[in-house]
C-alpha positions in Angstrom: -37.6 3.4 -32.6 -37.4 -0.5 -33.9 -40.4 -2.6 -35.5 -41.1 -5.7 -37.2 -44.6 -6.9 -37.6 -45.6 -10.5 -38.4 -41.8 -11.6 -39.9 -41.1 -15.1 -41.2 -37.9 -16.4 -41.9 -36.6 -19.9 -42.5 -34.0 -21.8 -45.0 -34.2 -23.9 -47.5 -36.8 -23.8 -50.5 -40.2 -23.0 -48.8 -43.3 -25.6 -49.9 -40.2 -28.1 -50.5 -39.5 -30.8 -47.7 -35.8 -29.3 -46.9 -37.8 -25.9 -46.4 -36.8 -25.8 -42.5 -38.8 -22.5 -40.3 -37.3 -20.6 -38.2 -39.5 -17.5 -37.4 -43.1 -17.1 -37.6 -45.3 -14.3 -37.7 -42.7 -13.0 -34.9 -43.8 -9.3 -33.5 -41.3 -7.1 -31.7 -41.1 -3.8 -30.8 -38.3 -2.0 -29.4 -37.8 1.3 -27.5 -35.4 4.0 -28.3 -32.8 4.1 -25.5 -34.3 0.6 -24.3 -31.5 -2.4 -23.4 -33.2 -5.5 -23.8 -31.8 -9.6 -24.3 -32.9 -12.1 -26.0 -32.5 -15.6 -24.9 -34.0 -19.1 -25.7 -32.8 -22.7 -26.3 -29.4 -23.5 -29.2 -31.4 -23.4 -33.0 -34.5 -21.4 -32.0 -33.2 -18.4 -34.4 -32.1 -16.0 -31.9 -28.9 -15.2 -34.1 -31.2 -15.2 -37.6 -33.7 -12.5 -35.5 -30.4 -10.2 -34.9 -29.2 -10.2 -38.4 -33.1 -9.4 -39.8 -32.6 -6.3 -37.2 -29.2 -5.3 -37.9 -29.9 -5.6 -42.4 -27.9 -8.6 -42.9 -30.7 -10.7 -43.9 -34.1 -9.9 -45.2 -37.6 -11.6 -44.3 -39.4 -13.6 -46.6 -42.6 -11.8 -45.2 -43.2 -8.6 -42.8 -42.1 -5.5 -42.5 -39.5 -4.1 -40.3 -39.7 -0.3 -39.6 -36.5 1.9 -38.4 -38.1 5.1 -37.1 -40.9 4.3 -39.1 -39.2 3.7 -42.0 -39.7 0.2 -43.6 -36.0 -0.8 -44.5 -37.5 -4.3 -45.6 -37.6 -3.6 -49.0 -34.1 -1.7 -49.1 -31.5 -3.0 -52.3 -28.2 -4.0 -51.1 -26.3 -0.6 -51.3 -29.3 1.4 -49.4 -29.1 -1.6 -46.8 -25.1 -1.5 -46.3 -25.4 2.7 -45.9 -28.3 2.5 -43.1 -25.9 -0.2 -41.4 -22.8 1.9 -41.3 -25.2 5.2 -40.7 -27.4 3.8 -37.9 -26.1 0.2 -36.5 -23.2 -0.9 -34.6 -22.5 -4.5 -34.1 -20.5 -6.1 -31.3 -20.1 -10.5 -32.1 -18.6 -13.1 -30.0 -15.4 -13.4 -31.8 -14.5 -9.9 -32.0 -13.4 -10.1 -35.9 -10.5 -7.9 -35.9 -8.2 -7.6 -38.9 -5.0 -9.4 -37.1 -2.9 -6.8 -39.6 -4.1 -3.8 -38.4 -3.2 -2.0 -34.9 -5.7 -1.4 -32.2 -5.8 1.8 -33.4 -6.8 1.2 -37.5 -9.2 -1.7 -36.4 -11.3 1.5 -34.5 -11.1 3.7 -37.3 -11.7 1.3 -40.0 -15.6 1.5 -40.3 -15.1 5.3 -40.9 -13.3 4.7 -44.3 -16.7 2.7 -45.3 -17.8 6.1 -46.6 -14.7 7.4 -48.4 -13.9 10.7 -46.7 -11.0 11.5 -44.9 -11.1 10.9 -41.1 -11.8 14.3 -39.4 -9.8 15.3 -36.2 -13.5 15.3 -34.6 -13.5 11.5 -35.5 -10.1 11.0 -34.4 -10.8 12.4 -31.0 -13.8 10.1 -30.4 -11.7 7.7 -31.1 -9.0 8.2 -28.7 -12.0 9.3 -26.2 -13.7 5.9 -26.8 -10.9 3.7 -26.0 -9.3 5.5 -22.8 -13.0 5.2 -22.1 -12.6 1.3 -22.0 -9.1 1.5 -20.7 -7.1 -0.1 -23.8 -5.0 3.5 -24.8 -1.7 1.8 -24.1 -2.5 -0.9 -26.7 -3.5 1.4 -29.7 -0.1 0.2 -31.4 -0.7 -3.4 -30.4 -1.8 -6.1 -33.0 -5.0 -8.3 -32.1 -2.7 -11.2 -31.4 -0.3 -8.9 -28.8 -4.1 -8.5 -26.7 -6.0 -10.2 -24.7 -9.5 -11.4 -25.5 -10.7 -9.1 -23.3 -8.7 -6.3 -25.1 -9.8 -7.5 -27.9 -13.7 -7.5 -27.1 -12.9 -3.7 -25.7 -11.6 -3.1 -29.2 -14.7 -4.5 -31.1 -17.0 -2.4 -28.8 -15.2 0.8 -29.6 -15.2 0.5 -33.0 -19.3 -0.5 -33.1 -19.3 3.1 -31.6 -17.1 5.0 -33.5 -19.8 5.9 -35.9 -22.4 7.4 -33.1 -24.8 4.2 -33.7 -28.2 4.7 -32.6 -28.1 1.0 -32.1 -25.8 -1.6 -31.1 -26.6 -5.3 -31.9 -24.6 -7.8 -29.2 -24.5 -11.6 -30.7 -22.9 -13.3 -27.7 -20.6 -11.0 -26.9 -18.9 -12.4 -23.5 -19.5 -16.0 -25.0 -15.5 -16.8 -25.3 -14.4 -14.7 -22.1 -14.1 -15.5 -18.4 -16.3 -14.6 -15.6 -14.7 -11.3 -15.1 -14.0 -10.0 -18.5 -17.7 -11.5 -19.0 -18.7 -8.7 -16.7 -16.6 -6.2 -17.1 -18.0 -6.0 -21.0 -21.5 -6.2 -19.5 -20.6 -3.0 -17.2 -19.1 -1.2 -20.5 -22.3 -1.6 -22.8 -24.7 -0.8 -20.3 -22.4 2.3 -19.3 -21.8 3.6 -23.0 -25.8 2.8 -24.0 -27.1 5.0 -20.8 -24.4 7.7 -21.5 -25.1 8.0 -25.8 -28.5 6.9 -25.7 -27.8 4.0 -27.1 -30.7 1.4 -28.0 -28.6 -1.6 -26.9 -29.8 -5.6 -27.8 -28.1 -8.9 -27.4 -28.8 -12.3 -27.6 -27.1 -14.1 -24.9 -26.5 -17.5 -23.4 -25.4 -15.7 -20.2 -28.6 -15.6 -17.3 -26.3 -12.7 -15.6 -25.7 -10.4 -18.9 -30.0 -11.0 -19.4 -30.8 -9.9 -16.1 -28.8 -7.0 -16.2 -31.0 -5.8 -19.1 -34.3 -3.4 -18.8 -36.4 -6.3 -20.9 -35.6 -10.0 -21.6 -37.8 -12.0 -24.3 -37.2 -15.3 -25.0 -37.4 -16.2 -28.3 -39.6 -19.9 -29.0 -41.7 -21.6 -31.5 -40.7 -19.3 -34.2 -42.1 -16.1 -31.5 -41.0 -13.6 -29.1 -42.5 -13.5 -25.5 
């Protein structure tokens, strides 16, 4: 599904003393439906790598191919359309809109297309909200919900467009052990049921060990 070929990425102006290389000639292949964890020390480039996979950033050199099509050369408009169609994101902080209800937050990605939300899309939203056991909270705003409920809302929002690839950046980092385990269970279950490829960056050994593969990022490369 996804190929990263000889990816190099750093920060600062290349060729100057301020330049800091992060990823160097990195290669990675991810298959359809796989569930993988990316681990490594702080500052090793895990989030940088996830941002490249998620088309939130561009490599300095190398290629990124999604289902055989190179996306690393897309312009901003093409990248936005690609993300909206193919990707879902879950972050450590849920990034819900505080002025919107749970229901409105979930439907928010559907408004990006500028089209009217269909009954089928509303039915999917209802199905997913009930699936993660937060239907009773659908009219509440984030400040009225627990951290675990907000994070489950973020998962539903990430899945509303039926993404092929779900990217999770420290999704359990702000949760207690019970909610972290529940969220990991949920991500794995939904990945299996909908054949979604799951890539998670995590410091949690427990979460990483639940994935099918673990990649360690060190010295700009994965192993």
